[in-house]
C-alpha positions in Angstrom: -123.4 -43.8 1.7 -120.0 -45.2 -1.0 -117.7 -46.1 1.4 -115.0 -45.6 -1.2 -116.3 -41.5 -1.9 -114.1 -39.7 0.7 -117.2 -36.9 2.2 -115.9 -33.5 2.4 -118.5 -32.4 4.2 -117.6 -30.4 7.6 -119.1 -28.9 10.3 -118.6 -24.5 10.5 -116.7 -24.3 13.6 -114.1 -27.2 12.2 -113.3 -24.3 9.8 -112.0 -22.1 12.0 -107.8 -22.7 11.5 -108.2 -21.9 7.7 -109.3 -18.6 8.2 -106.3 -16.6 10.1 -105.6 -12.7 10.8 -103.6 -11.3 7.1 -104.4 -14.0 4.9 -105.7 -13.8 1.5 -109.7 -14.2 0.9 -111.1 -15.0 -2.8 -114.8 -14.2 -2.8 -117.6 -15.3 -4.9 -120.8 -13.1 -6.1 -121.6 -10.9 -7.4 -123.4 -7.4 -5.8 -124.0 -10.5 -2.6 -126.1 -12.3 -5.2 -124.0 -15.5 -4.6 -121.8 -14.5 -1.7 -121.4 -17.3 1.0 -123.6 -15.3 4.1 -123.0 -17.9 6.8 -119.0 -18.6 5.7 -118.8 -14.7 5.8 -120.9 -14.5 9.4 -118.2 -16.8 10.8 -115.2 -15.0 9.6 -116.9 -12.3 11.5 -117.1 -13.8 14.1 -114.0 -15.4 14.6 -112.8 -11.7 14.5 -110.5 -12.3 11.4 -108.7 -9.5 10.6 -105.8 -7.3 8.3 -108.0 -9.4 5.0 -106.5 -8.9 1.9 -110.0 -9.4 -0.2 -110.3 -10.1 -4.0 -114.2 -10.4 -5.2 -115.9 -8.9 -8.2 -117.1 -6.2 -5.8 -117.8 -5.6 -2.0 -121.7 -6.0 -2.4 -123.9 -3.9 -0.1 -122.8 -2.8 3.0 -124.7 -5.1 5.4 -124.7 -7.9 2.2 -122.3 -10.1 0.9 -118.5 -9.2 1.4 -119.5 -5.7 2.3 -120.0 -7.0 5.7 -116.8 -7.6 6.3 -115.4 -3.5 5.0 -118.6 -2.3 7.0 -116.7 -3.7 10.7 -112.8 -2.8 9.3 -111.3 -6.3 9.1 -110.5 -5.3 5.5 -106.6 -4.1 4.7 -106.9 -4.6 0.7 -108.9 -4.9 -2.0 -109.3 -6.0 -5.2 -112.6 -5.4 -7.1 -113.7 -4.5 -10.3 -116.1 -1.6 -8.6 -117.1 -0.8 -5.2 -119.9 1.6 -6.3 -122.7 -0.1 -4.1 -120.6 0.0 -1.1 -120.2 3.6 0.2 -118.5 2.5 3.5 -115.7 1.2 0.8 -115.8 4.4 -0.5 -115.5 6.1 2.2 -112.7 4.1 3.9 -110.7 4.6 0.7 -110.8 8.4 0.7 -109.5 7.9 4.3 -106.8 6.1 3.1 -108.1 3.0 5.7 -108.2 0.4 3.0 -106.4 0.4 -0.6 -108.3 -0.6 -3.4 -106.5 -2.3 -6.8 -109.5 -1.7 -9.5 -109.2 -4.0 -12.5 -112.1 -4.2 -15.6 -114.5 -6.9 -14.3 -113.4 -9.0 -17.4 -109.7 -8.7 -16.6 -110.3 -9.7 -13.2 -112.5 -12.5 -14.1 -109.7 -13.6 -16.4 -106.8 -13.2 -13.9 -109.2 -15.1 -11.2 -109.7 -18.0 -14.1 -105.6 -18.1 -14.5 -104.7 -19.0 -11.5 -107.2 -21.5 -10.9 -105.4 -22.8 -13.9 -102.5 -22.5 -12.6 -101.4 -19.7 -15.1 -98.7 -17.7 -14.2 -101.6 -14.3 -16.0 -103.1 -12.9 -19.1 -102.2 -10.4 -22.0 -104.0 -7.5 -21.9 -104.5 -4.4 -24.1 -106.9 -2.4 -21.9 -105.1 0.8 -20.4 -102.3 1.2 -22.9 -101.5 4.4 -23.4 -103.1 5.4 -19.5 -101.6 5.6 -16.6 -102.6 1.6 -16.2 -99.2 0.6 -18.0 -97.4 2.2 -15.4 -95.0 -0.2 -13.9 -96.4 -3.6 -15.9 -94.2 -5.4 -17.8 -95.2 -5.5 -21.7 -95.1 -8.2 -24.3 -95.1 -8.2 -28.1 -97.3 -11.0 -29.3 -97.7 -10.6 -33.5 -96.7 -7.3 -33.4 -99.4 -6.5 -31.5 -98.2 -5.3 -27.6 -100.0 -6.3 -24.3 -99.4 -5.7 -20.9 -98.9 -8.3 -18.4 -101.4 -9.5 -15.5 -100.2 -11.4 -13.3 -103.3 -14.6 -12.0 -104.4 -14.5 -8.9 -105.1 -17.1 -6.1 -106.2 -16.8 -2.5 -105.3 -18.7 0.9 -108.7 -19.5 1.2 -111.8 -19.4 -1.7 -114.9 -19.1 -0.3 -117.9 -20.0 -3.0 -122.2 -20.2 -2.6 -123.3 -23.2 -4.2 -126.8 -24.4 -5.2 -126.2 -27.8 -4.4 -122.7 -29.4 -3.7 -121.9 -34.0 -2.9 -120.5 -34.8 0.0 -117.3 -35.0 -2.9 -118.0 -31.6 -3.3 -118.7 -31.7 -7.1 -120.9 -28.2 -7.4 -124.2 -27.0 -9.3 -125.2 -23.4 -9.2 -128.7 -21.4 -9.4 -128.9 -18.9 -12.2 -127.4 -15.3 -11.6 -126.2 -16.7 -8.5 -123.7 -18.8 -10.7 -121.6 -15.4 -11.8 -118.2 -15.3 -10.3 -118.3 -18.7 -8.6 -116.7 -21.6 -10.5 -113.6 -19.4 -11.3 -113.3 -18.3 -7.7 -113.7 -22.1 -6.5 -110.5 -23.2 -9.0 -108.2 -20.5 -7.2 -107.7 -21.2 -3.8 -105.0 -23.0 -2.3 -108.3 -24.0 -0.2 -111.4 -23.5 -1.0 -114.7 -23.8 1.0 -118.4 -24.1 -0.2 -122.0 -23.1 1.4 -123.9 -25.3 -0.4 -127.6 -25.2 -0.3 -128.7 -28.7 -0.3 -126.1 -31.7 -0.1 -126.7 -34.8 -1.5 -124.9 -37.8 -1.5 -122.3 -38.9 -4.4 -124.3 -39.5 -7.7 -127.0 -37.6 -6.8 -126.6 -35.2 -9.1 -127.0 -34.9 -12.6 -123.1 -35.1 -14.5 -124.3 -33.2 -17.1 -125.3 -30.2 -14.8 -122.3 -30.6 -12.4 -120.4 -26.7 -12.9 -117.1 -27.3 -10.4 -115.7 -30.0 -10.6 -115.0 -32.0 -6.7 -111.5 -32.1 -6.9 -111.2 -28.2 -6.9 -113.1 -28.1 -3.4 -111.5 -28.9 0.1 -114.8 -28.6 2.4 -118.5 -27.9 2.1 -121.0 -26.8 5.1 -124.2 -26.7 4.9 -126.0 -23.1 4.3 -127.9 -21.8 7.4 -130.0 -19.1 4.6 -129.1 -16.0 1.9 -129.2 -12.5 2.6 -129.5 -11.2 -0.9 -132.2 -8.9 -0.4 -131.5 -5.7 -2.8 -131.4 -2.1 -1.6 -134.3 -1.3 -3.6 -136.2 -4.2 -1.8 -135.3 -3.1 2.0 -138.7 -1.4 3.8 -138.5 0.7 6.6 -141.5 -0.3 9.2 -144.2 2.3 7.5 -143.5 0.2 4.2 -140.9 3.5 2.9 -137.9 1.9 0.7 -134.3 2.0 1.2 -132.9 2.2 4.6 -130.2 -0.1 5.1 -130.2 -2.8 8.2 -127.5 -5.4 9.4 -129.4 -9.4 9.4 
């Protein structure tokens, strides 16, 4: 190990101080795939509640950040959809969960803008509808836009295929999804990595997230990205939700 390269690798239990009731939490992933399961389970074990969650979606009830919804640890979510998690829909209709929807591209851009230090983005999706209520507007080249403020979080949690000790990250196929944006937009960014290597071992051309955005790296205890159509009962019949 190069002594001139600071190591960001730490133990899971040493991260407890960064998770607090009422925090804003940003989570990578898409349908659970690419979400950091060990970190989600750690937050559950800590008993953290009243979370404001920012994520593309809330996975399934037993996969990804969906577990936080199922256990009623979340008071508000900012998402593009909740269709794969009926528990989120139930809590929304029962008035237990505040849900803010954005088109997926708008949500991704709001997160990207937050990570790049921008104040917001200009969008025209929703003009002339109830979406524009309360939104500030500007005109650029004779075209009207709504201003959508950028999104940041107290803590961002992401999953990476590989991380070096400085926090440079690579991702695996579709598990890359929203993770690169989310990794940039947290006041604290914590990475759960499938494989951790020494500095200099990753191909620079394959690094997606520079380590400058990362504060801590922890080893993964394994993923739980089993899709609903892959689940089986003991008798072999499909589609029974379960928790791990």
